[in-house]
Kinemage of the C-alpha trace (Angstrom):
@kinemage 1
@onewidth
@group {chain A} dominant
@subgroup {mainchain}
@vectorlist {calphas} color= white
{ca unk a 1} P -37.933 70.003 -57.589
{ca unk a 2} L -38.025 66.275 -57.361
{ca unk a 3} L -34.978 65.902 -59.422
{ca unk a 4} L -33.008 68.292 -57.154
{ca unk a 5} L -34.290 66.479 -54.077
{ca unk a 6} L -33.157 63.077 -55.580
{ca unk a 7} L -29.803 64.553 -56.363
{ca unk a 8} L -29.261 65.936 -52.819
{ca unk a 9} L -30.673 62.660 -51.199
{ca unk a 10} L -28.222 60.739 -53.673
{ca unk a 11} L -25.204 62.863 -52.567
{ca unk a 12} L -26.122 62.395 -48.925
{ca unk a 13} L -26.427 58.603 -49.220
{ca unk a 14} L -23.273 58.612 -51.168
{ca unk a 15} L -21.037 60.532 -48.713
{ca unk a 16} L -22.547 58.506 -45.871
{ca unk a 17} L -21.644 55.382 -47.581
{ca unk a 18} L -18.016 56.590 -48.218
{ca unk a 19} L -17.689 57.388 -44.551
{ca unk a 20} L -19.048 54.047 -43.268
{ca unk a 21} L -16.812 52.150 -45.706
{ca unk a 22} L -13.703 54.168 -44.768
{ca unk a 23} L -14.286 53.867 -40.997
{ca unk a 24} L -15.363 50.251 -40.775
{ca unk a 25} L -12.981 48.685 -43.359
{ca unk a 26} L -10.142 50.640 -41.472
{ca unk a 27} L -11.094 48.998 -38.268
{ca unk a 28} L -11.547 45.645 -39.931
{ca unk a 29} L -8.533 45.576 -41.853
{ca unk a 30} L -6.031 48.066 -40.303
{ca unk a 31} L -4.252 45.496 -38.322
{ca unk a 32} L -3.803 43.194 -41.237
{ca unk a 33} L -2.896 46.028 -43.638
{ca unk a 34} L -0.373 47.338 -41.118
{ca unk a 35} L 1.285 43.848 -40.859
{ca unk a 36} L 1.084 43.402 -44.764
{ca unk a 37} L 2.703 46.985 -45.270
{ca unk a 38} L 5.372 46.445 -42.554
{ca unk a 39} L 6.512 43.109 -44.419
{ca unk a 40} L 7.429 45.455 -47.420
{ca unk a 41} L 10.494 46.452 -45.341
{ca unk a 42} L 11.955 42.962 -45.403
{ca unk a 43} L 10.531 42.175 -48.802
{ca unk a 44} L 10.323 45.308 -51.069
{ca unk a 45} L 9.113 43.255 -53.946
{ca unk a 46} L 5.787 42.879 -52.401
{ca unk a 47} L 5.245 46.687 -52.059
{ca unk a 48} L 3.221 46.806 -55.188
{ca unk a 49} L 0.796 44.020 -54.021
{ca unk a 50} L 0.652 45.487 -50.641
{ca unk a 51} L -0.205 48.834 -51.848
{ca unk a 52} L -2.880 47.499 -54.289
{ca unk a 53} L -4.579 45.469 -51.682
{ca unk a 54} L -4.496 48.403 -49.049
{ca unk a 55} L -5.892 50.790 -51.546
{ca unk a 56} L -8.618 48.406 -52.767
{ca unk a 57} L -9.776 47.522 -49.248
{ca unk a 58} L -9.839 50.991 -47.770
{ca unk a 59} L -10.682 52.927 -51.021
{ca unk a 60} L -8.783 55.704 -49.456
{ca unk a 61} L -5.155 56.715 -50.120
{ca unk a 62} L -5.558 58.939 -47.079
{ca unk a 63} L -5.981 55.875 -44.857
{ca unk a 64} L -3.082 54.068 -46.426
{ca unk a 65} L -0.989 57.234 -46.133
{ca unk a 66} L -1.963 57.379 -42.423
{ca unk a 67} L -0.780 53.827 -41.790
{ca unk a 68} L 2.302 54.149 -43.894
{ca unk a 69} L 3.345 57.227 -42.163
{ca unk a 70} L 3.158 55.536 -38.856
{ca unk a 71} L 5.254 52.667 -40.134
{ca unk a 72} L 7.657 55.140 -41.455
{ca unk a 73} L 8.015 56.996 -38.163
{ca unk a 74} L 8.575 53.716 -36.395
{ca unk a 75} L 11.302 52.795 -38.878
{ca unk a 76} L 9.329 49.617 -39.992
{ca unk a 77} L 9.458 50.731 -43.630
{ca unk a 78} L 11.698 52.898 -45.650
{ca unk a 79} L 10.851 56.147 -47.497
{ca unk a 80} L 11.658 54.683 -50.878
{ca unk a 81} L 9.454 51.621 -50.378
{ca unk a 82} L 6.730 53.839 -48.890
{ca unk a 83} L 6.493 55.863 -52.196
{ca unk a 84} L 6.083 52.846 -54.348
{ca unk a 85} L 3.381 51.429 -52.061
{ca unk a 86} L 1.292 54.523 -51.996
{ca unk a 87} L 1.562 54.581 -55.745
{ca unk a 88} L 0.008 51.258 -56.129
{ca unk a 89} L -2.590 52.094 -53.409
{ca unk a 90} L -3.865 54.772 -55.811
{ca unk a 91} L -4.272 52.004 -58.340
{ca unk a 92} L -6.300 50.106 -55.838
{ca unk a 93} L -8.743 52.948 -55.465
{ca unk a 94} L -9.679 52.523 -59.181
{ca unk a 95} L -11.791 49.605 -58.075
{ca unk a 96} L -14.573 52.055 -56.745
{ca unk a 97} L -14.589 53.907 -60.058
{ca unk a 98} L -14.818 50.826 -62.020
{ca unk a 99} L -17.610 49.520 -60.004
{ca unk a 100} L -19.583 52.671 -60.175
{ca unk a 101} L -19.388 52.825 -63.774
{ca unk a 102} L -21.654 49.658 -64.118
{ca unk a 103} L -25.429 49.542 -63.625
{ca unk a 104} L -25.455 48.940 -59.772
{ca unk a 105} L -29.053 49.669 -59.074
{ca unk a 106} L -30.066 45.964 -58.538
{ca unk a 107} L -26.986 45.286 -56.607
{ca unk a 108} L -27.547 48.049 -54.212
{ca unk a 109} L -31.118 46.849 -53.638
{ca unk a 110} L -29.969 43.255 -52.913
{ca unk a 111} L -27.177 44.535 -50.601
{ca unk a 112} L -29.718 46.508 -48.639
{ca unk a 113} L -31.965 43.412 -48.436
{ca unk a 114} L -29.096 41.411 -47.203
{ca unk a 115} L -27.972 43.976 -44.657
{ca unk a 116} L -31.514 44.152 -43.335
{ca unk a 117} L -31.362 40.522 -42.675
{ca unk a 118} L -27.993 40.805 -40.960
{ca unk a 119} L -29.326 43.718 -38.722
{ca unk a 120} L -32.432 41.585 -37.805
{ca unk a 121} L -30.320 38.618 -36.833
{ca unk a 122} L -28.127 40.893 -34.659
{ca unk a 123} L -24.903 40.566 -36.668
{ca unk a 124} L -24.413 44.397 -36.178
{ca unk a 125} L -23.897 43.591 -32.440
{ca unk a 126} L -21.259 40.864 -33.104
{ca unk a 127} L -17.709 41.847 -32.577
{ca unk a 128} L -16.754 39.324 -35.327
{ca unk a 129} L -19.248 40.679 -38.003
{ca unk a 130} L -20.036 44.094 -37.085
{ca unk a 131} L -17.470 46.002 -39.180
{ca unk a 132} L -17.987 43.943 -42.339
{ca unk a 133} L -21.802 44.349 -41.883
{ca unk a 134} L -21.581 48.272 -41.570
{ca unk a 135} L -18.936 48.367 -44.450
{ca unk a 136} L -21.370 46.576 -46.769
{ca unk a 137} L -24.067 48.919 -45.555
{ca unk a 138} L -21.892 51.721 -46.483
{ca unk a 139} L -21.410 50.131 -49.938
{ca unk a 140} L -25.171 49.841 -50.541
{ca unk a 141} L -25.797 53.347 -49.499
{ca unk a 142} L -23.006 54.459 -51.861
{ca unk a 143} L -24.397 52.563 -54.850
{ca unk a 144} L -27.944 53.612 -54.168
{ca unk a 145} L -27.005 57.230 -53.742
{ca unk a 146} L -25.163 57.076 -57.168
{ca unk a 147} L -28.276 55.705 -58.652
{ca unk a 148} L -30.350 58.439 -57.289
{ca unk a 149} L -27.932 61.118 -58.666
{ca unk a 150} L -27.917 59.299 -62.019
{ca unk a 151} L -31.850 59.331 -62.146
{ca unk a 152} L -31.685 63.070 -61.138
{ca unk a 153} L -29.218 63.874 -63.889
{ca unk a 154} L -31.315 61.919 -66.597
{ca unk a 155} L -34.530 63.853 -65.546
{ca unk a 156} L -32.853 67.192 -65.854
{ca unk a 157} L -30.400 66.562 -68.857
{ca unk a 158} L -32.770 68.364 -71.194
{ca unk a 159} L -33.052 71.544 -69.049
{ca unk a 160} L -31.521 74.528 -70.964
{ca unk a 161} L -29.646 75.651 -67.732
{ca unk a 162} L -28.147 72.362 -67.078
{ca unk a 163} L -26.856 71.890 -70.560
{ca unk a 164} L -25.421 75.492 -70.590
{ca unk a 165} L -23.739 74.858 -67.198
{ca unk a 166} L -22.084 71.445 -68.409
{ca unk a 167} L -21.136 73.157 -71.731
{ca unk a 168} L -19.285 75.732 -69.976
{ca unk a 169} L -17.587 73.243 -67.566
{ca unk a 170} L -16.461 71.170 -70.661
{ca unk a 171} L -15.827 74.281 -72.886
{ca unk a 172} L -12.049 73.866 -72.795
{ca unk a 173} L -9.217 72.125 -71.296
{ca unk a 174} L -8.231 74.767 -68.746
{ca unk a 175} L -11.969 74.838 -67.229
{ca unk a 176} L -12.111 70.942 -66.976
{ca unk a 177} L -8.588 70.784 -65.390
{ca unk a 178} L -9.380 73.481 -62.903
{ca unk a 179} L -12.795 72.019 -62.083
{ca unk a 180} L -11.261 68.658 -61.354
{ca unk a 181} L -8.337 70.295 -59.319
{ca unk a 182} L -10.593 72.369 -57.097
{ca unk a 183} L -13.219 69.561 -56.448
{ca unk a 184} L -10.371 67.228 -55.565
{ca unk a 185} L -8.810 69.556 -53.018
{ca unk a 186} L -12.377 70.185 -51.546
{ca unk a 187} L -12.993 66.410 -51.477
{ca unk a 188} L -9.610 65.176 -50.860
{ca unk a 189} L -10.130 62.321 -53.340
{ca unk a 190} L -9.817 61.942 -57.111
{ca unk a 191} L -11.920 58.709 -57.156
{ca unk a 192} L -14.844 60.563 -55.436
{ca unk a 193} L -14.710 63.350 -58.007
{ca unk a 194} L -14.606 60.843 -60.860
{ca unk a 195} L -17.542 58.789 -59.456
{ca unk a 196} L -19.632 61.886 -58.850
{ca unk a 197} L -18.986 63.020 -62.612
{ca unk a 198} L -20.043 59.658 -63.908
{ca unk a 199} L -23.719 60.298 -64.174
{ca unk a 200} L -22.956 63.320 -66.477
{ca unk a 201} L -20.881 60.884 -68.600
{ca unk a 202} L -23.793 58.352 -68.544
{ca unk a 203} L -26.228 60.878 -69.907
{ca unk a 204} L -24.077 62.137 -72.589
{ca unk a 205} L -23.727 65.659 -70.950
{ca unk a 206} L -19.873 65.223 -70.925
{ca unk a 207} L -17.751 63.459 -73.490
{ca unk a 208} L -14.768 61.161 -72.639
{ca unk a 209} L -12.186 63.756 -73.462
{ca unk a 210} L -13.622 66.351 -70.956
{ca unk a 211} L -13.734 63.590 -68.402
{ca unk a 212} L -10.288 62.626 -68.919
{ca unk a 213} L -9.067 66.333 -68.370
{ca unk a 214} L -11.378 66.253 -65.217
{ca unk a 215} L -9.500 63.185 -64.021
{ca unk a 216} L -6.234 64.638 -64.630
{ca unk a 217} L -7.095 67.751 -62.779
{ca unk a 218} L -8.555 65.634 -59.815
{ca unk a 219} L -5.338 63.575 -59.549
{ca unk a 220} L -3.205 66.815 -59.255
{ca unk a 221} L -5.719 68.300 -56.990
{ca unk a 222} L -5.753 65.197 -54.517
{ca unk a 223} L -1.952 65.222 -54.601
{ca unk a 224} L -2.056 68.874 -53.752
{ca unk a 225} L -4.542 68.262 -50.891
{ca unk a 226} L -2.007 65.782 -49.231
{ca unk a 227} L 0.634 68.181 -49.315
{ca unk a 228} L -1.549 71.007 -47.693
{ca unk a 229} L -2.896 68.522 -44.998
{ca unk a 230} L 0.591 67.497 -44.157
{ca unk a 231} L 1.845 71.094 -43.629
{ca unk a 232} L 2.141 70.466 -39.804
{ca unk a 233} L 4.392 67.458 -40.281
{ca unk a 234} L 8.175 67.546 -40.684
{ca unk a 235} L 11.064 65.272 -41.688
{ca unk a 236} L 10.345 61.874 -43.321
{ca unk a 237} L 6.539 61.991 -42.653
{ca unk a 238} L 6.456 65.345 -44.507
{ca unk a 239} L 8.502 63.939 -47.332
{ca unk a 240} L 6.243 61.049 -47.772
{ca unk a 241} L 3.313 63.432 -48.133
{ca unk a 242} L 5.190 65.607 -50.618
{ca unk a 243} L 6.318 62.685 -52.765
{ca unk a 244} L 2.814 61.597 -53.004
{ca unk a 245} L 1.677 64.911 -54.165
{ca unk a 246} L 4.489 65.199 -56.627
{ca unk a 247} L 4.020 61.796 -58.047
{ca unk a 248} L 0.294 62.505 -58.770
{ca unk a 249} L 1.026 65.989 -60.010
{ca unk a 250} L 3.890 64.843 -62.401
{ca unk a 251} L 1.880 61.917 -63.675
{ca unk a 252} L -0.967 64.438 -64.563
{ca unk a 253} L 1.517 66.818 -66.217
{ca unk a 254} L 3.087 64.050 -68.261
{ca unk a 255} L -0.116 62.584 -69.508
{ca unk a 256} L -1.652 65.964 -70.469
{ca unk a 257} L 0.013 66.282 -73.799
{ca unk a 258} L -1.294 62.877 -74.802
{ca unk a 259} L -4.827 64.003 -73.716
{ca unk a 260} L -4.535 67.261 -75.583
{ca unk a 261} L -3.591 65.556 -78.687
{ca unk a 262} L -6.968 63.798 -78.603
{ca unk a 263} L -8.700 67.035 -79.612
{ca unk a 264} L -6.770 66.774 -83.020
{ca unk a 265} L -6.258 63.013 -83.419
{ca unk a 266} L -8.920 60.560 -82.587
{ca unk a 267} L -6.477 57.744 -82.946
{ca unk a 268} L -3.878 58.479 -80.252
{ca unk a 269} L -4.366 59.254 -76.464
{ca unk a 270} L -6.184 57.943 -73.353
{ca unk a 271} L -9.775 58.258 -74.744
{ca unk a 272} L -9.090 56.145 -77.992
{ca unk a 273} L -7.361 53.627 -75.952
{ca unk a 274} L -10.418 53.191 -73.709
{ca unk a 275} L -12.695 53.251 -76.697
{ca unk a 276} L -10.915 50.279 -78.095
{ca unk a 277} L -11.753 48.127 -75.149
{ca unk a 278} L -15.472 49.055 -74.643
{ca unk a 279} L -18.155 51.092 -76.066
{ca unk a 280} L -19.781 51.858 -72.579
{ca unk a 281} L -18.822 55.524 -71.838
{ca unk a 282} L -18.871 55.114 -67.989
{ca unk a 283} L -16.603 52.019 -68.275
{ca unk a 284} L -14.228 53.974 -70.580
{ca unk a 285} L -14.087 56.666 -67.798
{ca unk a 286} L -13.173 53.922 -65.284
{ca unk a 287} L -10.432 52.615 -67.654
{ca unk a 288} L -8.889 56.087 -68.128
{ca unk a 289} L -8.848 56.613 -64.408
{ca unk a 290} L -7.060 53.384 -63.987
{ca unk a 291} L -4.441 54.237 -66.506
{ca unk a 292} L -3.771 57.612 -64.936
{ca unk a 293} L -3.111 55.869 -61.709
{ca unk a 294} L -0.746 53.383 -63.399
{ca unk a 295} L 0.833 56.480 -64.956
{ca unk a 296} L 1.559 57.652 -61.205
{ca unk a 297} L 3.323 54.071 -60.679
{ca unk a 298} L 5.506 54.702 -63.630
{ca unk a 299} L 6.525 57.994 -62.406
{ca unk a 300} L 7.273 56.711 -58.853
{ca unk a 301} L 9.478 54.022 -60.417
{ca unk a 302} L 11.455 56.113 -62.917
{ca unk a 303} L 11.683 59.431 -61.082
{ca unk a 304} L 11.826 58.147 -57.540
{ca unk a 305} L 15.384 59.481 -56.910
{ca unk a 306} L 15.042 63.154 -57.898
{ca unk a 307} L 11.463 63.276 -56.322
{ca unk a 308} L 12.947 61.967 -52.964
{ca unk a 309} L 15.911 64.414 -53.171
{ca unk a 310} L 13.573 67.318 -53.716
{ca unk a 311} L 11.377 66.162 -50.905
{ca unk a 312} L 14.318 65.895 -48.651
{ca unk a 313} L 15.492 69.391 -49.510
{ca unk a 314} L 12.041 70.863 -49.160
{ca unk a 315} L 11.268 69.119 -45.683
{ca unk a 316} L 14.513 68.241 -43.928
{ca unk a 317} L 14.188 66.103 -40.788
{ca unk a 318} L 14.065 67.873 -37.454
{ca unk a 319} L 17.033 67.647 -35.126
{ca unk a 320} L 15.210 65.029 -33.062
{ca unk a 321} L 14.439 62.790 -36.139
{ca unk a 322} L 17.964 63.214 -37.601
{ca unk a 323} L 19.331 61.949 -34.280
{ca unk a 324} L 16.997 58.955 -34.481
{ca unk a 325} L 18.381 57.851 -37.825
{ca unk a 326} L 21.499 55.741 -38.406
{ca unk a 327} L 24.323 57.730 -40.018
{ca unk a 328} L 26.167 54.751 -41.661
{ca unk a 329} L 23.786 51.745 -42.085
{ca unk a 330} L 22.076 51.209 -45.608
{ca unk a 331} L 20.299 48.261 -46.969
{ca unk a 332} L 22.483 47.615 -49.877
{ca unk a 333} L 25.595 46.756 -47.621
{ca unk a 334} L 23.783 43.676 -46.297
{ca unk a 335} L 25.254 41.829 -49.385
{ca unk a 336} L 28.723 42.396 -48.393
{ca unk a 337} L 29.206 41.281 -44.704
{ca unk a 338} L 32.642 42.882 -44.350
{ca unk a 339} L 31.370 46.235 -45.155
{ca unk a 340} L 28.176 45.770 -43.133
{ca unk a 341} L 30.186 44.956 -39.987
{ca unk a 342} L 32.229 47.981 -40.581
{ca unk a 343} L 29.261 50.149 -40.829
{ca unk a 344} L 28.005 48.727 -37.513
{ca unk a 345} L 31.330 49.391 -35.828
{ca unk a 346} L 31.122 53.074 -37.135
{ca unk a 347} L 27.666 53.242 -35.809
{ca unk a 348} L 28.713 52.041 -32.463
{ca unk a 349} L 31.590 54.478 -32.171
{ca unk a 350} L 29.080 57.269 -33.108
{ca unk a 351} L 26.682 56.257 -30.324
{ca unk a 352} L 29.364 55.867 -27.752
{ca unk a 353} L 30.857 59.285 -28.528
{ca unk a 354} L 27.287 60.652 -27.871
{ca unk a 355} L 27.229 59.382 -24.281
{ca unk a 356} L 28.440 62.590 -22.682
{ca unk a 357} L 25.235 64.195 -24.021
{ca unk a 358} L 23.198 62.374 -21.516
{ca unk a 359} L 24.661 64.564 -18.793
{ca unk a 360} L 24.303 67.977 -20.405
{ca unk a 361} L 21.124 68.873 -18.587
{ca unk a 362} L 22.938 68.419 -15.314
{ca unk a 363} L 25.969 70.619 -15.992
{ca unk a 364} L 26.372 74.320 -15.306
{ca unk a 365} L 25.031 76.371 -18.179
{ca unk a 366} L 28.404 77.952 -19.003
{ca unk a 367} L 30.065 74.484 -19.323
{ca unk a 368} L 27.140 72.788 -21.470
{ca unk a 369} L 27.459 71.832 -25.044
{ca unk a 370} L 25.154 74.242 -26.909
{ca unk a 371} L 24.495 71.581 -29.611
{ca unk a 372} L 23.578 68.841 -27.281
{ca unk a 373} L 19.932 67.745 -27.393
{ca unk a 374} L 17.843 67.468 -24.099
{ca unk a 375} L 18.113 64.266 -22.274
{ca unk a 376} L 14.696 62.819 -23.386
{ca unk a 377} L 15.444 63.570 -27.111
{ca unk a 378} L 18.997 61.957 -26.709
{ca unk a 379} L 17.862 58.925 -24.882
{ca unk a 380} L 14.957 58.282 -27.324
{ca unk a 381} L 17.195 58.928 -30.464
{ca unk a 382} L 19.985 56.707 -29.109
{ca unk a 383} L 17.471 53.799 -28.407
{ca unk a 384} L 16.080 54.149 -31.956
{ca unk a 385} L 19.406 53.871 -33.509
{ca unk a 386} L 20.274 50.865 -31.337
{ca unk a 387} L 17.090 49.032 -32.456
{ca unk a 388} L 18.058 49.907 -36.135
{ca unk a 389} L 21.578 48.300 -35.520
{ca unk a 390} L 19.941 45.367 -34.055
{ca unk a 391} L 17.495 44.909 -37.067
{ca unk a 392} L 20.309 45.429 -39.448
{ca unk a 393} L 22.502 42.809 -37.806
{ca unk a 394} L 19.544 40.273 -37.914
{ca unk a 395} L 19.042 40.942 -41.715
{ca unk a 396} L 22.811 40.469 -42.218
{ca unk a 397} L 22.581 37.051 -40.475
{ca unk a 398} L 19.544 35.869 -42.492
{ca unk a 399} L 21.213 37.189 -45.827
{ca unk a 400} L 24.603 35.675 -45.062
{ca unk a 401} L 24.117 32.320 -43.052
{ca unk a 402} L 27.741 31.308 -43.630
{ca unk a 403} L 29.206 34.266 -41.506
{ca unk a 404} L 31.504 33.463 -38.610
{ca unk a 405} L 29.149 32.758 -35.798
{ca unk a 406} L 31.662 33.816 -33.134
{ca unk a 407} L 32.275 37.106 -34.615
{ca unk a 408} L 28.760 37.934 -35.108
{ca unk a 409} L 28.006 36.774 -31.430
{ca unk a 410} L 30.507 39.157 -30.196
{ca unk a 411} L 29.155 42.041 -32.235
{ca unk a 412} L 25.636 41.232 -30.947
{ca unk a 413} L 26.827 41.021 -27.245
{ca unk a 414} L 28.653 44.489 -27.528
{ca unk a 415} L 25.454 45.961 -29.122
{ca unk a 416} L 23.480 44.649 -26.010
{ca unk a 417} L 25.948 46.167 -23.739
{ca unk a 418} L 25.869 49.393 -25.515
{ca unk a 419} L 21.950 49.636 -24.997
{ca unk a 420} L 22.352 48.527 -21.417
{ca unk a 421} L 24.867 51.524 -20.716
{ca unk a 422} L 22.599 53.972 -22.761
{ca unk a 423} L 19.614 52.994 -20.514
{ca unk a 424} L 21.419 53.048 -17.389
{ca unk a 425} L 22.897 56.387 -18.024
{ca unk a 426} L 19.692 57.838 -18.932
{ca unk a 427} L 18.125 56.607 -15.729
{ca unk a 428} L 20.958 57.922 -13.741
{ca unk a 429} L 20.558 61.486 -15.340
{ca unk a 430} L 16.923 61.506 -14.972
{ca unk a 431} L 17.120 60.289 -11.283
{ca unk a 432} L 19.751 63.094 -10.375
{ca unk a 433} L 17.726 65.769 -12.398
{ca unk a 434} L 14.616 64.781 -10.320
{ca unk a 435} L 16.363 66.156 -7.272
{ca unk a 436} L 15.774 69.922 -6.932
{ca unk a 437} L 18.730 72.019 -7.769
{ca unk a 438} L 18.769 73.744 -4.394
{ca unk a 439} L 18.716 70.294 -2.593
{ca unk a 440} L 21.633 68.891 -4.424
{ca unk a 441} L 25.058 68.754 -2.698
{ca unk a 442} L 27.729 70.717 -3.881
{ca unk a 443} L 29.642 67.568 -4.643
{ca unk a 444} L 27.111 66.989 -7.352
{ca unk a 445} L 28.943 69.119 -9.807
{ca unk a 446} L 32.208 67.455 -9.315
{ca unk a 447} L 30.563 64.033 -9.713
{ca unk a 448} L 28.870 65.135 -13.011
{ca unk a 449} L 32.037 66.539 -14.425
{ca unk a 450} L 34.096 63.540 -13.386
{ca unk a 451} L 31.584 61.181 -15.206
{ca unk a 452} L 31.519 63.450 -18.173
{ca unk a 453} L 35.136 63.273 -18.433
{ca unk a 454} L 34.980 59.493 -18.228
{ca unk a 455} L 32.433 59.223 -20.888
{ca unk a 456} L 34.575 61.396 -23.226
{ca unk a 457} L 37.422 59.014 -22.727
{ca unk a 458} L 35.001 56.017 -23.487
{ca unk a 459} L 34.167 57.872 -26.641
{ca unk a 460} L 37.827 58.364 -27.644
{ca unk a 461} L 38.502 54.696 -26.852
{ca unk a 462} L 35.930 53.399 -28.942
{ca unk a 463} L 37.410 55.122 -32.097
{ca unk a 464} L 40.833 53.480 -31.170
{ca unk a 465} L 40.125 50.370 -28.906
{ca unk a 466} L 43.885 49.425 -28.662
{ca unk a 467} L 45.152 47.446 -25.662
{ca unk a 468} L 46.726 50.591 -24.097
{ca unk a 469} L 43.465 52.511 -24.450
{ca unk a 470} L 41.437 49.727 -22.988
{ca unk a 471} L 43.959 49.383 -20.080
{ca unk a 472} L 43.518 53.174 -19.267
{ca unk a 473} L 39.920 52.859 -19.341
{ca unk a 474} L 39.941 49.884 -17.071
{ca unk a 475} L 42.117 51.919 -14.770
{ca unk a 476} L 39.553 54.844 -14.729
{ca unk a 477} L 36.680 52.474 -14.046
{ca unk a 478} L 38.413 50.325 -11.501
{ca unk a 479} L 36.265 49.079 -8.504
{ca unk a 480} L 36.462 51.749 -5.708
{ca unk a 481} L 34.144 50.805 -3.026
{ca unk a 482} L 35.394 53.776 -0.603
{ca unk a 483} L 34.743 56.326 -3.440
{ca unk a 484} L 31.314 55.191 -3.975
{ca unk a 485} L 30.624 55.339 -0.290
{ca unk a 486} L 31.794 58.857 -0.480
{ca unk a 487} L 29.519 59.719 -3.299
{ca unk a 488} L 26.695 58.315 -1.365
{ca unk a 489} L 27.395 60.384 1.827
{ca unk a 490} L 28.067 63.629 -0.040
{ca unk a 491} L 24.933 63.476 -1.996
{ca unk a 492} L 22.797 62.497 0.916
{ca unk a 493} L 24.046 65.478 2.892
{ca unk a 494} L 22.217 67.847 0.640
{ca unk a 495} L 18.975 65.898 0.687
{ca unk a 496} L 16.327 66.957 3.130
{ca unk a 497} L 13.233 65.021 2.302
{ca unk a 498} L 12.696 61.142 2.079
{ca unk a 499} L 11.826 61.527 -1.428
{ca unk a 500} L 15.069 63.256 -2.237
{ca unk a 501} L 16.993 60.714 -0.324
{ca unk a 502} L 15.512 57.839 -2.184
{ca unk a 503} L 16.352 59.499 -5.645
{ca unk a 504} L 19.833 60.019 -4.392
{ca unk a 505} L 20.188 56.169 -3.352
{ca unk a 506} L 18.813 55.053 -6.593
{ca unk a 507} L 21.138 57.326 -8.429
{ca unk a 508} L 24.395 55.967 -6.598
{ca unk a 509} L 23.241 52.456 -7.388
{ca unk a 510} L 22.908 53.374 -11.186
{ca unk a 511} L 26.369 55.010 -11.043
{ca unk a 512} L 27.786 51.965 -9.389
{ca unk a 513} L 26.149 49.749 -12.051
{ca unk a 514} L 27.275 52.090 -14.972
{ca unk a 515} L 30.908 51.803 -13.764
{ca unk a 516} L 30.761 48.172 -13.439
{ca unk a 517} L 29.294 47.832 -17.056
{ca unk a 518} L 32.190 50.028 -18.385
{ca unk a 519} L 34.669 48.034 -16.646
{ca unk a 520} L 33.399 44.357 -16.992
{ca unk a 521} L 30.900 44.465 -19.987
{ca unk a 522} L 32.939 46.527 -22.439
{ca unk a 523} L 30.542 47.888 -25.130
{ca unk a 524} L 33.625 49.105 -27.268
{ca unk a 525} L 33.550 47.853 -30.775
{ca unk a 526} L 36.018 45.346 -31.911
{ca unk a 527} L 39.493 46.507 -32.958
{ca unk a 528} L 41.310 45.290 -35.974
{ca unk a 529} L 43.475 42.534 -33.987
{ca unk a 530} L 40.286 41.366 -32.327
{ca unk a 531} L 38.618 40.909 -35.551
{ca unk a 532} L 41.460 38.609 -36.607
{ca unk a 533} L 40.860 36.385 -33.567
{ca unk a 534} L 43.040 37.841 -30.778
{ca unk a 535} L 40.300 38.157 -28.152
{ca unk a 536} L 40.874 37.868 -24.598
{ca unk a 537} L 38.974 35.642 -22.244
{ca unk a 538} L 37.098 38.619 -20.931
{ca unk a 539} L 36.081 39.658 -24.325
{ca unk a 540} L 34.516 36.370 -25.078
{ca unk a 541} L 32.470 36.097 -21.783
{ca unk a 542} L 28.771 35.365 -22.142
{ca unk a 543} L 26.522 38.187 -21.333
{ca unk a 544} L 24.095 38.041 -18.274
{ca unk a 545} L 20.412 37.647 -19.232
{ca unk a 546} L 19.482 41.169 -18.455
{ca unk a 547} L 22.685 42.701 -20.167
{ca unk a 548} L 24.294 43.668 -16.765
{ca unk a 549} L 24.608 42.562 -13.324
{ca unk a 550} L 24.368 44.693 -10.273
C-alpha cells in the first residue's frame, strides 16, 4: 500500500511540476522566444538554433507549436521554416529525458531548499523573479516526483503481478509500440511518456530494446495527438500541425526496421549505439530518445517538399486565407532584382483589379459578383498582401544595395498610394453600408455603380498603364466640384436622422478623397517606358506624409 501511495504521490508531483514549468517558462520566455522564432523568417539558417532553444526552454513542443502557429498566421515566418523549427524543438525536449535519466534525488532536495528561501524572501511576489521562481519550483517537484516513482517501482519490482504485467507490456514489438502510441496520445507528449517509463528501465523491469520500441510508438502518438488537436484549424496552421505529425510518424516508421533488427543482431541498431556510449541504462534510454528526435530533423530536411505538398492537399487554405497570401512573391526572387520588381508589379495589378470587390456588398443582389468576398474579408486580405509586398521590397533593398534608388523609391511610393486607396475605399464602403437600406437615397445605386465602373477601369488600366489609358483615367477622375455637391445633396435627401446625415457627409468626403488619389496620386504600377526613365513630373512627385491629402 505504501508503494502505491508513493507512486500516486510521485505522479501527482510530476504532473504538477510539468504544469508549473510549462506555464511559467512560457510567461518568462514567450516574448523572447517569439522574437527569436520571428527572426528565422529573415535568417532561415538560425531556425535549428531557434527551435532547439525554444524546445529546451519550454519542454513542450505544444507551446512552441502555439507560438509558431501565431507567427505563421501573421506571415512572420514561412511554413517551410516553421517545419524545420519544430523538428529541432523536438530535439530540445530531450533535455528533460536526459536530466531525468540521472540520479536527481539530491538535486531535487537542494532545489526545494533554494525555493523555500526564495519564498521566504518574497521573490515569488516580485515581477522580475516570480516566473523563474515558480519554474524552478516546478522542476524540483518534477524531479522529486520522479524519485518517488522510482522508489515505488524498486519496492514492488519483485511482486509477481508487477513482473507479469511488465512482461506482457514488453512481450513483443506490437505491444510496446501500441503502449507508447496510446500513452502519448493521452499525455500529448513523447518526452513525458519516456520519463515516466524510466523507473521501469532503472529497475531492470524493461530492457533497452523494449524502451526503444516504446519511444518510437510515443513519438508517432504525439504526432497523431497534434493532428487530432488541430482538427478545428484550417489552411497553413492546419498544414503546420499535419507536417509536425507526419514528420514524427515517418521518422518512427523509418527507424523501426533498425530497432527490429536489434532482436537478431546485437551489433546494429539504436540500442547498441547507445550501449557503446554508456553502461547506465536510463542514460542509454535518454540517448535513444535524442537519436529518434534527430531522426525527425533528418526527415524534415530530406522529405520536406513531399510532406508540405501532402499537407497542402489535405488542408487547403480557406478562401479568406488564400486571399491574404501573395500570388506572385517568393523569397528566391530577391536574388534577381529585375524579376523581383516584375513580381511586385504583377501583385500590384492583381490588387488594383480587386478594388471593385470593395463595393459588392452595396450593389443590388442581382448585380453582385457571386465570387466576391465580404467587405471585411476583402479589406483585411488586401491589407495583408500590401504588407507582404512592403516587406518583400525591404528585403529586396537589403539584399541588393546597388539597385536604382529612384526606381525603388517610385515603386514604394506607388505601393503606399495603393494602400491609401484600399483603406479609403474600405472606409467609404463601410460608411455607406452603415446607413440603413431604407434610409438611402435612390441616387445611392447610381453612385455605387458609377464608382464600380470607374474601379473596373482602374483595374484594366493597371494591366496596361499606357499614356492613352492613363489619360482616359485622368478624364474620368477629373475634379468636378458641382458633381460632388450634387452627390452630397442627393444622399442627404434620403437621411432622416442626425446619425445617418453624419455618415453620409463622411462618406462623401471619403469619395472626394478617393477620386483625388486616383487622379493625383496614381497607384498604377510602372509601365515599360517608365521603367526606362520616361517619367513625367507628376509621376516623380513626393508623397504626402499620410499618403494622401484631403
